[in-house]
VOPAGU-2260 file (C-alpha; in pm, 1 decimal, decimal comma):
REM VOPAGU-2260
SITE   aa  ch    i         X         Y         Z
SITE  MET   A    0     -19,0    -630,3   -1489,7
SITE  GLN   A    1     -45,1    -394,5   -1193,3
SITE  SER   A    2    -333,4    -218,2   -1025,6
SITE  LYS   A    3    -276,9     146,6    -928,8
SITE  GLY   A    4    -374,6     255,9    -579,2
SITE  GLU   A    5    -341,4     554,5    -350,5
SITE  ILE   A    6    -185,9     620,8     -12,8
SITE  ILE   A    7    -442,2     748,2     237,4
SITE  CYS   A    8    -203,5     798,6     529,4
SITE  ILE   A    9      97,5     663,7     711,3
SITE  THR   A   10      38,8     541,0    1066,3
SITE  GLU   A   11     247,7     628,9    1371,5
SITE  GLN   A   12     389,2     276,8    1353,1
SITE  GLY   A   13     508,4     344,5     997,0
SITE  ASP   A   14     256,7     132,4     810,9
SITE  ILE   A   15      82,5     259,1     497,1
SITE  ILE   A   16    -296,0     277,7     476,2
SITE  GLY   A   17    -406,6     270,3     114,0
SITE  ARG   A   18    -682,6     181,0    -129,1
SITE  PHE   A   19    -692,3       0,0    -460,4
SITE  PRO   A   20    -970,5     -23,5    -720,9
SITE  HIS   A   21    -962,7    -402,3    -679,4
SITE  THR   A   22    -902,9    -548,3    -335,0
SITE  PRO   A   23    -565,5    -725,3    -318,5
SITE  GLN   A   24    -512,5   -1050,4    -133,6
SITE  MET   A   25    -334,3   -1065,5     200,6
SITE  GLY   A   26      39,6   -1095,6     143,3
SITE  THR   A   27      31,1    -915,1    -193,1
SITE  THR   A   28     349,7    -718,0    -260,4
SITE  VAL   A   29     303,9    -341,9    -299,1
SITE  ILE   A   30     552,6    -136,6    -503,2
SITE  ASP   A   31     605,3     228,8    -592,8
SITE  LYS   A   32     626,6     384,9    -939,6
SITE  ARG   A   33     998,1     294,3    -958,5
SITE  LYS   A   34     901,0     -70,8    -893,1
SITE  GLN   A   35    1069,8     -67,1    -552,2
SITE  ASN   A   36     913,9    -285,5    -285,7
SITE  LEU   A   37     715,6     -89,2     -24,4
SITE  GLY   A   38     582,6    -384,2     173,0
SITE  VAL   A   39     302,9    -638,9     181,3
SITE  VAL   A   40     -70,7    -621,3     244,2
SITE  ALA   A   41    -116,7    -724,3     607,6
SITE  TRP   A   42    -477,3    -629,1     678,6
SITE  ILE   A   43    -791,8    -546,7     481,7
SITE  PHE   A   44   -1067,1    -345,9     652,7
SITE  GLY   A   45   -1349,4     -99,3     595,0
SITE  PRO   A   46   -1641,1     -99,2     350,8
SITE  ALA   A   47   -1672,7    -411,9     137,7
SITE  GLU   A   48   -1714,7    -222,8    -190,2
SITE  ARG   A   49   -1380,2     -38,6    -155,0
SITE  PRO   A   50   -1188,0    -142,5     155,4
SITE  PHE   A   51    -870,8       1,6     298,2
SITE  VAL   A   52    -549,9    -202,3     314,0
SITE  GLU   A   53    -271,1    -185,7     568,3
SITE  ILE   A   54      72,1    -231,5     413,3
SITE  LYS   A   55     351,4    -338,6     646,5
SITE  THR   A   56     674,0    -159,7     557,4
SITE  GLY   A   57    1028,1    -195,6     677,5
SITE  PHE   A   58    1192,7     129,1     581,6
SITE  GLU   A   59    1308,6     445,9     755,5
SITE  PRO   A   60    1073,3     730,6     858,1
SITE  GLN   A   61    1221,2     968,2     595,6
SITE  ARG   A   62    1136,5     720,1     318,6
SITE  ARG   A   63     779,7     692,9     447,2
SITE  ILE   A   64     729,1    1068,8     428,4
SITE  SER   A   65     873,9    1084,8      76,7
SITE  ILE   A   66     608,9     849,6     -63,8
SITE  LEU   A   67     308,3    1054,6      46,9
SITE  ASN   A   68     101,0    1162,7    -255,0
SITE  GLU   A   69     277,0     904,1    -473,7
SITE  PRO   A   70      86,1     627,3    -652,8
SITE  ILE   A   71     129,3     271,0    -531,5
SITE  TYR   A   72      79,7     -52,3    -722,0
SITE  GLN   A   73      -6,9    -407,6    -631,6
SITE  GLU   A   74     174,7    -683,3    -814,3
SITE  GLU   A   75     -79,2    -903,9    -986,3
SITE  ILE   A   76     -23,8   -1276,4   -1014,6
Protein backbone atom coordinates (compact mmCIF):
# COMPACT_ATOMS: atom_id res chain seq x y z
CA MET A 1 0.00 0.00 0.00
CA GLN A 2 1.17 3.54 -0.73
CA SER A 3 0.45 6.89 0.84
CA LYS A 4 -0.15 9.80 -1.56
CA GLY A 5 1.69 13.05 -0.92
CA GLU A 6 2.31 16.39 -2.57
CA ILE A 7 5.35 18.29 -3.76
CA ILE A 8 5.63 21.69 -2.06
CA CYS A 9 8.74 22.88 -3.89
CA ILE A 10 12.08 21.89 -5.32
CA THR A 11 15.15 23.41 -3.67
CA GLU A 12 18.07 25.06 -5.45
CA GLN A 13 20.09 21.95 -4.63
CA GLY A 14 17.52 19.81 -6.46
CA ASP A 15 15.90 18.18 -3.46
CA ILE A 16 12.11 17.83 -3.19
CA ILE A 17 10.21 19.29 -0.25
CA GLY A 18 6.92 17.48 0.20
CA ARG A 19 4.20 16.45 2.62
CA PHE A 20 2.35 13.22 3.28
CA PRO A 21 -0.81 12.55 5.32
CA HIS A 22 1.22 10.14 7.46
CA THR A 23 4.82 10.98 8.27
CA PRO A 24 7.21 8.54 6.56
CA GLN A 25 10.32 7.20 8.22
CA MET A 26 13.79 8.43 7.31
CA GLY A 27 15.11 6.43 4.37
CA THR A 28 11.64 5.68 2.96
CA THR A 29 11.64 5.41 -0.83
CA VAL A 30 9.48 7.97 -2.65
CA ILE A 31 8.07 7.20 -6.11
CA ASP A 32 5.99 9.00 -8.74
CA LYS A 33 2.68 7.90 -10.26
CA ARG A 34 4.56 5.72 -12.79
CA LYS A 35 6.25 3.95 -9.84
CA GLN A 36 9.64 5.39 -10.77
CA ASN A 37 12.01 6.09 -7.91
CA LEU A 38 12.33 9.80 -7.06
CA GLY A 39 14.59 9.46 -4.04
CA VAL A 40 14.55 8.82 -0.31
CA VAL A 41 13.33 10.76 2.71
CA ALA A 42 16.43 12.43 4.16
CA TRP A 43 14.99 14.91 6.64
CA ILE A 44 11.71 15.51 8.46
CA PHE A 45 10.96 19.00 9.79
CA GLY A 46 8.19 21.46 10.60
CA PRO A 47 4.99 21.10 12.64
CA ALA A 48 4.56 17.76 14.38
CA GLU A 49 0.97 17.25 13.21
CA ARG A 50 1.90 17.46 9.49
CA PRO A 51 5.64 17.87 8.94
CA PHE A 52 7.51 18.51 5.74
CA VAL A 53 9.94 15.95 4.32
CA GLU A 54 13.08 16.53 2.30
CA ILE A 55 13.57 13.95 -0.43
CA LYS A 56 17.09 13.54 -1.78
CA THR A 57 17.02 13.00 -5.53
CA GLY A 58 19.67 12.11 -8.04
CA PHE A 59 18.21 13.15 -11.35
CA GLU A 60 18.69 15.96 -13.86
CA PRO A 61 17.21 19.47 -13.43
CA GLN A 62 14.76 18.97 -16.33
CA ARG A 63 13.30 15.89 -14.61
CA ARG A 64 12.87 17.86 -11.38
CA ILE A 65 10.85 20.55 -13.13
CA SER A 66 8.65 17.97 -14.88
CA ILE A 67 7.43 16.51 -11.58
CA LEU A 68 6.08 19.77 -10.15
CA ASN A 69 2.33 19.49 -9.49
CA GLU A 70 2.52 15.69 -9.75
CA PRO A 71 1.49 13.41 -6.87
CA ILE A 72 4.20 11.50 -5.03
CA TYR A 73 3.91 8.29 -3.05
CA GLN A 74 5.80 6.70 -0.20
CA GLU A 75 6.38 2.97 -0.36
CA GLU A 76 4.89 1.38 2.72
CA ILE A 77 6.54 -1.60 4.35
